[in-house]
LUMVEX-562616 format. One line per 2 residues: number of its first residue (from 0); their letters; for each residue x, y, z of N, C-alpha, C. Coordinates in steps of 0.02 Angstrom, whole numbers, plus 50000, padded with zeros to 5 digits. Layout:
REM residues N
NUM) a) X/Y/Z/X/Y/Z/X/Y/Z ~ ...
END
This chain:
REM residues 360
0) mg) 59633/56672/50700/59587/56732/50727/59586/56721/50768 ~ 59568/56739/50848/59540/56706/50886/59477/56749/50944
2) ft) 59409/56686/50957/59348/56745/50955/59354/56729/51014 ~ 59316/56750/51080/59270/56746/51137/59200/56735/51150
4) cc) 59145/56759/51082/59121/56708/51086/59093/56654/51077 ~ 59144/56591/51029/59108/56531/51033/59217/56515/51036
6) av) 59231/56422/51029/59299/56409/50987/59281/56407/50930 ~ 59235/56415/50872/59255/56444/50822/59326/56511/50798
8) tt) 59391/56492/50784/59429/56538/50772/59437/56560/50717 ~ 59405/56519/50656/59376/56561/50567/59329/56628/50580
10) gd) 59332/56668/50551/59249/56733/50512/59281/56769/50488 ~ 59243/56783/50399/59259/56851/50367/59262/56912/50418
12) vt) 59337/56963/50383/59259/57020/50423/59244/57068/50414 ~ 59178/57056/50370/59114/57090/50392/59079/57042/50412
14) kr) 59103/57006/50457/59059/56940/50482/59072/56947/50567 ~ 59099/56988/50561/59121/56994/50648/59113/57067/50673
16) it) 59120/57074/50758/59119/57148/50781/59189/57163/50816 ~ 59191/57194/50843/59267/57198/50884/59254/57233/50926
18) ct) 59243/57227/50994/59264/57273/51085/59298/57321/51064 ~ 59292/57405/51082/59310/57434/51084/59370/57455/51125
20) kc) 59326/57435/51188/59373/57433/51241/59433/57379/51271 ~ 59396/57279/51248/59489/57254/51258/59483/57235/51198
22) nk) 59434/57255/51115/59468/57246/51044/59470/57168/51042 ~ 59428/57140/51072/59419/57085/51069/59345/57036/51019
24) hn) 59367/57007/50959/59344/57014/50889/59259/56949/50926 ~ 59219/56955/50877/59144/56889/50915/59121/56919/50837
26) hl) 59092/56855/50824/59055/56842/50772/58981/56859/50774 ~ 58991/56894/50704/58861/56926/50742/58867/56899/50740
28) kc) 58845/56837/50730/58785/56809/50713/58771/56767/50805 ~ 58834/56771/50827/58847/56754/50891/58802/56802/50953
30) if) 58833/56856/50933/58833/56946/50992/58732/56922/50955 ~ 58719/56960/50882/58654/56948/50861/58620/56924/50841
32) pn) 58588/56859/50894/58576/56805/50800/58498/56805/50792 ~ 58466/56848/50828/58405/56861/50807/58399/56931/50774
34) ek) 58432/56964/50773/58426/57040/50697/58454/57028/50652 ~ 58446/57054/50623/58471/57075/50570/58512/57138/50547
36) ik) 58574/57073/50526/58658/57104/50540/58664/57157/50517 ~ 58615/57145/50405/58645/57213/50372/58616/57261/50380
38) el) 58594/57292/50436/58539/57350/50475/58603/57371/50523 ~ 58618/57340/50549/58670/57366/50598/58730/57437/50567
40) sq) 58747/57487/50577/58776/57527/50566/58839/57530/50582 ~ 58884/57567/50538/58936/57577/50547/58980/57590/50610
42) df) 58956/57649/50617/58933/57668/50669/58945/57639/50741 ~ 58892/57596/50730/58855/57570/50795/58887/57512/50799
44) kn) 58950/57493/50742/58985/57428/50740/59082/57476/50770 ~ 59074/57528/50771/59129/57573/50803/59101/57572/50884
46) kw) 59058/57610/50895/59069/57596/50976/59051/57568/51006 ~ 59019/57492/50981/59002/57433/51016/59026/57430/51083
48) vc) 59040/57389/51122/59077/57365/51208/59044/57290/51189 ~ 59045/57250/51209/59057/57199/51235/59018/57172/51298
50) pa) 58974/57111/51332/58949/57135/51346/58991/57139/51432 ~ 59058/57060/51437/59117/57066/51474/59119/57143/51490
52) ct) 59157/57202/51468/59169/57241/51472/59098/57260/51502 ~ 59066/57280/51471/58994/57327/51462/58993/57300/51576
54) ak) 58955/57245/51592/58975/57200/51635/59051/57240/51701 ~ 59102/57254/51677/59151/57285/51705/59142/57345/51706
56) qp) 59093/57401/51693/59105/57488/51684/59069/57494/51771 ~ 59082/57546/51816/59044/57569/51858/58989/57609/51832
58) ks) 58919/57608/51890/58868/57601/51840/58879/57689/51851 ~ 58837/57727/51798/58863/57806/51825/58767/57856/51809
60) tk) 58761/57898/51845/58719/57917/51901/58699/57965/51868 ~ 58652/57989/51845/58640/58080/51839/58626/58138/51897
62) sd) 58640/58195/51889/58630/58236/51947/58555/58250/51944 ~ 58502/58222/51927/58446/58221/51950/58426/58154/52019
64) nt) 58470/58136/52013/58450/58060/52055/58428/58006/52033 ~ 58424/58041/51949/58361/57963/51917/58420/57934/51869
66) pv) 58407/57846/51918/58456/57778/51919/58443/57762/51809 ~ 58527/57740/51797/58518/57737/51746/58542/57676/51722
68) ra) 58560/57631/51665/58565/57597/51673/58631/57593/51632 ~ 58689/57514/51657/58749/57521/51646/58779/57528/51583
70) as) 58835/57557/51553/58846/57584/51482/58790/57606/51447 ~ 58778/57559/51380/58759/57626/51302/58688/57554/51316
72) sn) 58635/57551/51285/58558/57505/51294/58609/57449/51240 ~ 58632/57473/51196/58663/57445/51155/58694/57389/51169
74) sa) 58729/57407/51223/58785/57339/51274/58755/57302/51290 ~ 58664/57304/51371/58648/57277/51368/58604/57249/51328
76) qs) 58556/57288/51287/58556/57244/51208/58599/57168/51172 ~ 58665/57184/51195/58721/57128/51161/58715/57074/51185
78) aa) 58716/57078/51269/58716/57031/51313/58639/56986/51319 ~ 58610/57034/51327/58544/56993/51332/58550/56954/51243
80) lh) 58581/56991/51196/58540/56940/51121/58589/56884/51148 ~ 58677/56881/51166/58719/56856/51168/58669/56816/51232
82) he) 58646/56828/51257/58604/56727/51308/58564/56715/51261 ~ 58528/56753/51217/58494/56715/51185/58516/56663/51158
84) ni) 58577/56673/51126/58590/56619/51069/58644/56543/51127 ~ 58656/56563/51187/58678/56517/51193/58601/56440/51206
86) nm) 58624/56430/51168/58603/56322/51177/58581/56305/51240 ~ 58558/56300/51292/58535/56221/51347/58535/56154/51318
88) rr) 58524/56167/51248/58494/56066/51256/58576/56061/51266 ~ 58576/55995/51282/58618/55927/51236/58653/55927/51189
90) gg) 58708/55906/51166/58718/55904/51115/58700/56003/51080 ~ 58698/56031/51103/58676/56091/51043/58720/56160/51039
92) sa) 58740/56168/50958/58786/56220/50925/58780/56251/50907 ~ 58812/56321/50926/58797/56407/50930/58767/56399/50856
94) sg) 58732/56461/50844/58680/56443/50742/58743/56555/50723 ~ 58743/56556/50762/58796/56597/50748/58870/56610/50693
96) cd) 58904/56540/50702/58944/56526/50688/58940/56499/50614 ~ 59000/56535/50583/58993/56496/50477/58992/56437/50482
98) de) 59043/56394/50514/59025/56322/50508/58980/56307/50542 ~ 58897/56259/50538/58874/56249/50583/58865/56166/50607
100) sv) 58944/56157/50600/58942/56086/50606/59001/56087/50646 ~ 59041/56135/50675/59065/56148/50741/59039/56147/50790
102) ca) 59056/56095/50842/59027/56156/50921/59045/56213/50920 ~ 59007/56222/50952/59004/56297/50977/59026/56316/51072
104) qs) 59052/56350/51099/59045/56326/51156/59071/56407/51189 ~ 59018/56422/51232/59027/56499/51272/59075/56505/51311
106) dp) 59094/56568/51289/59173/56571/51354/59164/56593/51415 ~ 59199/56569/51449/59185/56562/51514/59167/56630/51553
108) tl) 59207/56659/51518/59187/56735/51552/59148/56791/51548 ~ 59132/56773/51519/59069/56801/51480/58990/56750/51506
110) le) 59015/56697/51538/58977/56659/51550/58953/56678/51644 ~ 59026/56652/51653/59008/56712/51711/58980/56755/51748
112) ni) 59003/56808/51674/58977/56881/51720/58907/56885/51701 ~ 58854/56861/51662/58796/56850/51617/58765/56812/51676
114) ke) 58807/56746/51729/58797/56722/51773/58769/56775/51849 ~ 58830/56806/51864/58848/56853/51905/58796/56915/51907
116) yf) 58764/56940/51833/58690/56969/51841/58652/56946/51843 ~ 58618/56902/51819/58557/56882/51837/58542/56827/51899
118) nl) 58610/56803/51928/58592/56809/52011/58584/56862/52041 ~ 58635/56919/52036/58599/56969/52094/58540/56998/52070
120) ef) 58512/56990/52009/58454/57025/52000/58405/56980/52031 ~ 58428/56904/52010/58366/56868/52064/58367/56863/52135
122) ar) 58431/56862/52152/58436/56917/52264/58432/56978/52228 ~ 58397/57029/52194/58339/57090/52212/58263/57068/52238
124) lr) 58274/57044/52157/58185/57023/52152/58183/56971/52227 ~ 58229/56943/52241/58202/56865/52301/58182/56952/52361
126) ad) 58247/56974/52370/58239/57020/52421/58157/57070/52410 ~ 58157/57092/52368/58114/57139/52348/58065/57097/52369
128) le) 58033/57043/52343/57999/56990/52365/57951/56949/52437 ~ 58021/56941/52476/58048/56931/52525/58019/56998/52589
130) ss) 58035/57042/52559/58000/57109/52609/57930/57106/52564 ~ 57927/57120/52522/57831/57113/52517/57798/57087/52556
132) iv) 57835/57011/52567/57790/56992/52576/57776/56965/52662 ~ 57847/56993/52682/57877/57021/52723/57819/57056/52762
134) kr) 57809/57080/52740/57729/57176/52752/57697/57162/52734 ~ 57667/57134/52692/57603/57101/52677/57555/57058/52743
136) ls) 57623/57001/52761/57598/56949/52810/57602/57013/52862 ~ 57647/57052/52902/57669/57076/52957/57564/57124/52972
138) ae) 57563/57148/52886/57490/57193/52891/57423/57146/52909 ~ 57422/57075/52910/57375/57049/52878/57378/57005/52959
140) iq) 57446/57005/52981/57451/56975/53074/57427/56988/53121 ~ 57459/57093/53078/57429/57124/53136/57322/57131/53155
142) tv) 57319/57126/53077/57268/57138/53065/57213/57070/53102 ~ 57238/57014/53105/57213/56947/53133/57225/57001/53240
144) kd) 57294/56990/53237/57306/57011/53328/57247/57052/53305 ~ 57244/57085/53293/57187/57147/53329/57110/57106/53310
146) ei) 57081/57097/53271/57020/57046/53282/57026/56980/53363 ~ 57071/56964/53364/57071/56928/53408/57070/56943/53486
148) ss) 57109/57010/53474/57118/57052/53522/57041/57050/53562 ~ 57023/57089/53492/56933/57133/53491/56908/57065/53530
150) ik) 56902/56981/53520/56869/56947/53488/56884/56940/53600 ~ 56956/56916/53569/56954/56920/53690/56925/56972/53714
152) ss) 56904/57033/53697/56878/57091/53759/56820/57061/53744 ~ 56779/57056/53702/56694/57025/53702/56697/56985/53706
154) me) 56722/56914/53701/56732/56846/53739/56737/56879/53822 ~ 56779/56916/53830/56754/56912/53927/56732/56962/53934
156) fl) 56688/57021/53890/56650/57027/53919/56569/57015/53887 ~ 56573/56955/53863/56495/56887/53861/56551/56844/53936
158) hg) 56570/56846/53944/56569/56794/53988/56555/56833/54037 ~ 56598/56920/54055/56545/56918/54125/56450/56966/54128
160) ky) 56450/56934/54062/56389/56969/54057/56341/56888/54084 ~ 56369/56820/54070/56358/56769/54073/56345/56773/54143
162) ee) 56398/56763/54194/56425/56770/54261/56365/56798/54306 ~ 56369/56840/54292/56301/56883/54279/56245/56887/54283
164) vn) 56204/56848/54245/56152/56819/54213/56165/56756/54251 ~ 56190/56714/54244/56197/56651/54310/56182/56690/54390
166) kr) 56211/56717/54395/56196/56778/54481/56120/56768/54474 ~ 56117/56824/54411/56041/56841/54420/55988/56775/54436
168) ld) 55992/56726/54393/55962/56664/54394/55956/56629/54459 ~ 55998/56613/54473/56029/56611/54547/55968/56601/54600
170) rv) 55982/56722/54596/55951/56745/54652/55860/56768/54629 ~ 55857/56754/54568/55803/56711/54550/55777/56640/54558
172) dk) 55790/56608/54556/55761/56526/54567/55762/56560/54644 ~ 55817/56595/54649/55768/56552/54759/55731/56596/54776
174) ei) 55694/56671/54722/55662/56702/54753/55607/56656/54699 ~ 55597/56631/54690/55543/56575/54657/55544/56529/54691
176) kt) 55582/56483/54738/55571/56479/54781/55512/56511/54846 ~ 55573/56545/54835/55538/56549/54907/55463/56607/54904
178) fs) 55442/56619/54844/55361/56649/54851/55349/56567/54843 ~ 55355/56536/54780/55321/56480/54799/55311/56461/54869
180) ak) 55332/56480/54879/55315/56429/54961/55263/56473/55039 ~ 55312/56555/55003/55214/56595/55010/55154/56590/54965
182) tl) 55160/56559/54924/55113/56544/54876/55071/56502/54930 ~ 55116/56448/54927/55081/56377/54945/55055/56382/55026
184) ev) 55084/56429/55069/55080/56461/55154/54982/56478/55125 ~ 55017/56569/55079/54931/56574/55083/54884/56554/55041
186) ge) 54893/56499/55000/54839/56453/54968/54825/56420/55050 ~ 54868/56385/55073/54838/56334/55178/54797/56422/55190
188) lr) 54839/56489/55201/54806/56499/55261/54729/56532/55219 ~ 54736/56553/55153/54673/56561/55134/54633/56521/55128
190) ls) 54633/56450/55121/54605/56386/55150/54555/56379/55200 ~ 54608/56398/55257/54622/56382/55322/54552/56469/55353
192) md) 54572/56548/55319/54521/56573/55309/54451/56550/55308 ~ 54441/56534/55210/54376/56535/55192/54353/56453/55243
194) nm) 54387/56409/55275/54333/56357/55346/54346/56403/55392 ~ 54353/56450/55396/54358/56483/55446/54284/56549/55463
196) lk) 54287/56553/55381/54226/56583/55396/54165/56538/55356 ~ 54183/56521/55347/54108/56467/55317/54113/56417/55387
198) dn) 54145/56394/55425/54140/56361/55489/54074/56441/55489 ~ 54115/56513/55540/54063/56569/55552/54006/56592/55554
200) ns) 53993/56563/55491/53926/56578/55454/53892/56535/55456 ~ 53897/56471/55498/53874/56431/55505/53849/56436/55564
202) ke) 53897/56443/55615/53900/56475/55684/53828/56514/55699 ~ 53828/56582/55648/53801/56633/55642/53728/56588/55621
204) qw) 53722/56586/55579/53634/56551/55548/53624/56523/55611 ~ 53664/56482/55607/53620/56417/55669/53584/56473/55726
206) ar) 53623/56501/55735/53609/56581/55827/53538/56611/55779 ~ 53539/56586/55703/53471/56637/55687/53430/56612/55677
208) rs) 53417/56524/55678/53385/56507/55643/53296/56497/55689 ~ 53296/56531/55739/53245/56554/55763/53201/56649/55754
210) ni) 53257/56659/55712/53273/56735/55708/53198/56733/55615 ~ 53180/56772/55611/53114/56810/55557/53149/56878/55539
212) ei) 53134/56917/55461/53166/56953/55465/53075/57012/55456 ~ 53059/57027/55437/53007/57038/55396/53007/57136/55374
214) vg) 53010/57135/55313/53051/57203/55226/52990/57234/55242 ~ 53012/57294/55227/52931/57330/55203/52888/57385/55252
216) vp) 52906/57390/55311/52827/57378/55341/52870/57449/55361 ~ 52833/57512/55352/52873/57587/55380/52873/57584/55467
218) qr) 52921/57644/55440/52934/57634/55509/52923/57723/55562 ~ 52884/57714/55637/52831/57771/55647/52880/57787/55724
220) kn) 52853/57870/55697/52880/57864/55781/52873/57853/55836 ~ 52921/57810/55875/52885/57783/55928/52805/57721/55925
222) ed) 52849/57684/55863/52831/57633/55848/52829/57593/55911 ~ 52785/57548/55896/52773/57493/55977/52777/57406/55905
224) li) 52805/57384/55904/52827/57340/55877/52823/57272/55876 ~ 52809/57248/55955/52734/57208/55969/52665/57204/55943
226) sv) 52653/57265/55941/52577/57276/55917/52584/57263/55819 ~ 52635/57296/55801/52644/57246/55708/52672/57204/55717
228) lr) 52671/57139/55785/52671/57071/55757/52654/57069/55738 ~ 52600/57079/55836/52499/57073/55868/52447/57068/55777
230) di) 52474/57119/55736/52448/57146/55697/52458/57088/55628 ~ 52510/57072/55620/52534/57039/55574/52488/56940/55587
232) ar) 52536/56922/55622/52491/56856/55667/52402/56901/55661 ~ 52362/56949/55651/52316/56963/55669/52286/56940/55608
234) va) 52322/56937/55549/52305/56954/55465/52318/56870/55441 ~ 52375/56855/55462/52361/56793/55467/52349/56748/55478
236) df) 52315/56758/55538/52250/56697/55558/52299/56634/55604 ~ 52337/56676/55638/52414/56647/55670/52388/56660/55740
238) kl) 52386/56605/55783/52392/56612/55865/52441/56643/55882 ~ 52466/56715/55897/52523/56711/55960/52544/56758/56002
240) dp) 52565/56719/56056/52550/56766/56104/52650/56785/56137 ~ 52652/56863/56098/52716/56884/56117/52767/56862/56188
242) sa) 52740/56861/56234/52762/56873/56260/52770/56808/56331 ~ 52743/56731/56283/52764/56676/56289/52791/56661/56235
244) dv) 52801/56697/56187/52822/56663/56112/52872/56693/56082 ~ 52872/56745/56099/52930/56799/56070/52992/56830/56102
246) df) 53060/56841/56085/53100/56817/56151/53131/56906/56139 ~ 53129/56936/56066/53133/57011/56064/53127/57026/56018
248) vt) 53081/57105/55991/53048/57121/55907/53127/57183/55916 ~ 53149/57182/55860/53191/57256/55877/53213/57266/55787
250) rv) 53206/57332/55740/53232/57331/55675/53295/57354/55683 ~ 53334/57332/55644/53413/57312/55621/53425/57349/55545
252) ap) 53479/57415/55547/53506/57455/55494/53523/57409/55419 ~ 53525/57437/55395/53536/57402/55305/53611/57400/55302
254) rn) 53604/57335/55265/53693/57331/55255/53739/57416/55256 ~ 53700/57453/55205/53734/57514/55182/53733/57580/55200
256) nd) 53706/57581/55259/53667/57608/55298/53625/57665/55277 ~ 53597/57657/55214/53566/57711/55177/53513/57728/55208
258) dk) 53517/57791/55262/53429/57807/55326/53365/57821/55258 ~ 53359/57806/55202/53338/57823/55165/53309/57768/55135
260) ki) 53306/57705/55137/53300/57631/55174/53259/57583/55200 ~ 53209/57578/55226/53164/57573/55281/53191/57521/55314
262) kp) 53215/57513/55388/53239/57464/55432/53195/57402/55416 ~ 53242/57342/55420/53167/57283/55422/53173/57262/55505
264) iv) 53130/57231/55525/53099/57222/55576/53146/57133/55592 ~ 53172/57132/55637/53193/57073/55635/53137/57034/55702
266) vr) 53133/56983/55726/53085/56948/55780/53142/56903/55791 ~ 53168/56873/55833/53154/56792/55886/53122/56762/55936
268) fl) 53110/56726/55889/53062/56677/55941/53082/56617/55970 ~ 53086/56600/56030/53086/56557/56073/53073/56481/56069
270) ar) 53052/56473/56011/53055/56416/56015/53030/56431/55942 ~ 53087/56368/55905/53084/56375/55819/53045/56328/55812
272) wk) 53004/56307/55837/52952/56262/55806/52887/56309/55810 ~ 52904/56370/55826/52872/56409/55829/52856/56481/55766
274) kd) 52915/56510/55764/52930/56547/55714/52912/56503/55656 ~ 52938/56424/55674/52909/56370/55575/52850/56420/55581
276) ef) 52795/56376/55599/52712/56406/55591/52735/56468/55593 ~ 52739/56504/55642/52734/56580/55600/52749/56609/55519
278) ls) 52807/56563/55504/52831/56601/55442/52779/56575/55375 ~ 52763/56506/55398/52728/56470/55350/52661/56514/55361
280) ha) 52614/56521/55415/52574/56565/55388/52590/56624/55338 ~ 52597/56668/55387/52623/56749/55341/52642/56748/55264
282) kk) 52669/56666/55235/52702/56687/55161/52649/56687/55133 ~ 52578/56655/55175/52526/56631/55138/52515/56674/55098
284) lk) 52494/56719/55154/52471/56783/55146/52495/56830/55074 ~ 52486/56873/55039/52508/56929/55000/52491/57009/55054
286) lk) 52549/56993/55058/52540/57059/55159/52570/57132/55127 ~ 52517/57180/55145/52516/57249/55098/52537/57316/55166
288) cs) 52542/57358/55167/52566/57416/55224/52515/57415/55224 ~ 52454/57419/55159/52395/57469/55232/52353/57411/55246
290) dl) 52385/57333/55232/52358/57268/55285/52357/57287/55367 ~ 52385/57355/55357/52409/57349/55445/52415/57426/55443
292) gf) 52381/57450/55420/52331/57520/55448/52411/57579/55415 ~ 52425/57561/55372/52473/57611/55321/52433/57625/55271
294) sn) 52401/57665/55298/52341/57708/55240/52382/57735/55163 ~ 52337/57732/55114/52357/57774/55051/52448/57719/55044
296) ns) 52464/57670/55061/52502/57637/55074/52502/57575/55037 ~ 52525/57570/54994/52507/57459/54964/52546/57422/54924
298) ns) 52655/57448/54968/52703/57424/54940/52695/57346/54977 ~ 52708/57318/54953/52746/57220/54976/52773/57219/55030
300) iy) 52743/57171/55107/52777/57153/55200/52811/57082/55141 ~ 52844/57087/55144/52880/57004/55140/52909/56985/55228
302) ln) 52914/56933/55235/52962/56885/55269/52995/56831/55248 ~ 53041/56832/55279/53094/56757/55273/53129/56737/55338
304) dh) 53155/56725/55304/53219/56659/55371/53258/56738/55387 ~ 53264/56741/55440/53353/56789/55450/53396/56788/55429
306) lt) 53430/56771/55361/53485/56758/55315/53583/56802/55358 ~ 53593/56761/55375/53688/56801/55379/53689/56869/55320
308) sa) 53733/56917/55310/53757/56942/55245/53795/56908/55212 ~ 53833/56853/55226/53861/56825/55149/53802/56767/55168
310) nk) 53735/56713/55173/53701/56679/55131/53653/56731/55101 ~ 53652/56756/55112/53599/56839/55096/53618/56847/55017
312) al) 53697/56864/55025/53734/56848/54937/53733/56807/54911 ~ 53755/56772/54954/53731/56699/54908/53659/56668/54879
314) lq) 53631/56732/54901/53548/56688/54871/53534/56734/54840 ~ 53575/56806/54814/53566/56820/54741/53601/56802/54702
316) st) 53631/56773/54728/53679/56746/54657/53667/56714/54618 ~ 53630/56625/54660/53579/56576/54637/53507/56630/54592
318) kk) 53496/56680/54623/53426/56682/54566/53475/56705/54526 ~ 53500/56769/54521/53520/56765/54454/53562/56707/54378
320) la) 53595/56677/54481/53622/56611/54383/53543/56566/54376 ~ 53518/56569/54413/53447/56522/54416/53408/56559/54376
322) ke) 53413/56615/54362/53351/56641/54299/53387/56639/54207 ~ 53459/56637/54222/53512/56628/54153/53516/56573/54138
324) rg) 53473/56516/54177/53503/56464/54164/53432/56421/54146 ~ 53364/56470/54163/53280/56456/54171/53292/56393/54208
326) ys) 53307/56387/54269/53281/56378/54329/53220/56401/54372 ~ 53147/56384/54379/53087/56411/54390/53096/56454/54442
328) yv) 53127/56395/54509/53097/56415/54578/53178/56429/54625 ~ 53155/56503/54649/53223/56476/54701/53185/56517/54774
330) wv) 53208/56477/54825/53180/56495/54898/53216/56486/54950 ~ 53196/56486/55000/53222/56513/55054/53195/56448/55122
332) kn) 53204/56369/55115/53203/56347/55183/53207/56296/55273 ~ 53204/56344/55298/53225/56305/55350/53323/56357/55352
334) ct) 53318/56383/55341/53378/56446/55354/53442/56413/55255 ~ 53422/56367/55226/53444/56340/55175/53420/56346/55112
336) im) 53466/56387/55064/53450/56392/55012/53446/56356/54951 ~ 53376/56338/54918/53367/56328/54849/53338/56299/54801
338) ar) 53372/56296/54739/53318/56289/54661/53296/56229/54655 ~ 53245/56261/54586/53225/56195/54545/53183/56214/54504
340) rs) 53226/56188/54452/53207/56185/54377/53123/56208/54334 ~ 53075/56126/54349/53058/56137/54347/53023/56102/54413
342) dt) 52935/56102/54390/52870/56058/54466/52935/55984/54486 ~ 52943/55960/54406/52949/55886/54411/53033/55878/54402
344) sp) 53080/55960/54421/53141/55925/54432/53152/55933/54512 ~ 53208/55881/54504/53291/55886/54578/53310/55951/54609
346) vv) 53291/55921/54673/53297/56005/54715/53349/56044/54699 ~ 53405/56063/54700/53472/56083/54715/53468/56098/54798
348) hi) 53494/56092/54831/53512/56156/54874/53613/56180/54883 ~ 53585/56242/54889/53655/56293/54898/53659/56295/54965
350) lq) 53727/56284/54994/53769/56317/55037/53813/56357/55062 ~ 53851/56336/54986/53926/56378/54963/53929/56392/54891
352) qs) 53966/56441/54885/53972/56481/54824/53981/56415/54793 ~ 54041/56374/54789/54033/56296/54748/53985/56245/54717
354) dl) 53935/56284/54767/53873/56225/54732/53844/56273/54702 ~ 53854/56329/54666/53817/56350/54618/53824/56322/54522
356) kk) 53902/56276/54565/53901/56216/54489/53837/56214/54505 ~ 53820/56154/54520/53735/56128/54507/53718/56145/54477
358) iv) 53689/56255/54465/53640/56246/54420/53674/56251/54350 ~ 53667/56193/54325/53684/56214/54264/53595/56202/54214
END
């Protein structure tokens, strides 16, 4: 008797199973090597279909479009169980034969069917895997493309901004160079103007070298300033001939044009030495308005060199700074501002604003 499961030709009726389609015999141990053969029912044996016939049967579908497995689950199970019975080791033998000493060889048709089945399954799995991988890679690649596109747009935007910033920097650099040149020019102009002002102030002060300024004399209507000058010379016990010694006498408006403030009197002598002698005698006195005939008026009268406006401002700055630094004396001689900390200290000459640094 022939068996399709292996090369063994012997087998008891109770140890074999016959396909209901092809009527070929198979050993139970070859088909169900891991099953309890005694538990297989007779009804199962009467309806059993071998794996070869199961593979040949067309797949059926249900009316609800639900995929179903081919033939019965028992047939597929049998094919799987039969596959498990195949010994893949060299020199191995089939375990389902009655005589274990006989080498079993698988049926070529069954092996081809199983091989075809697994090839189809592997092909399907491979196709599904490839499709899944392609979809996943396509999605990832698209994401990368989108990110690259976004980065490219950002780079183009940054490049545009970079070019714009470069243009601005070039423009600012040019403006800075122009500004630096203008600043240098302004500095030169300021230095030139300062020198001009200094030179002009020196010339103006030189023109006033023969003048004295009398501050504090009350102003009267139709006053005679020559008589006022004679009275001061008389009180100072100084011999003065206005017609021979004086060029002019006049009142000048104060700097702030304050009408309530008494206008000072400016006297211009024809000889500077005469002016210096008169000023030296007059400063020794502490003249008051009452000394010149202004009754009930004890305000002081001051006689000084006729300084320019710039030198008057410099004198005020010198007095303020000297007071802060503890200097005892600040005075004007020959239209020059001087300062001294004590009787034994050296005299500091203040000719311009920068000389204030000498007061330490």
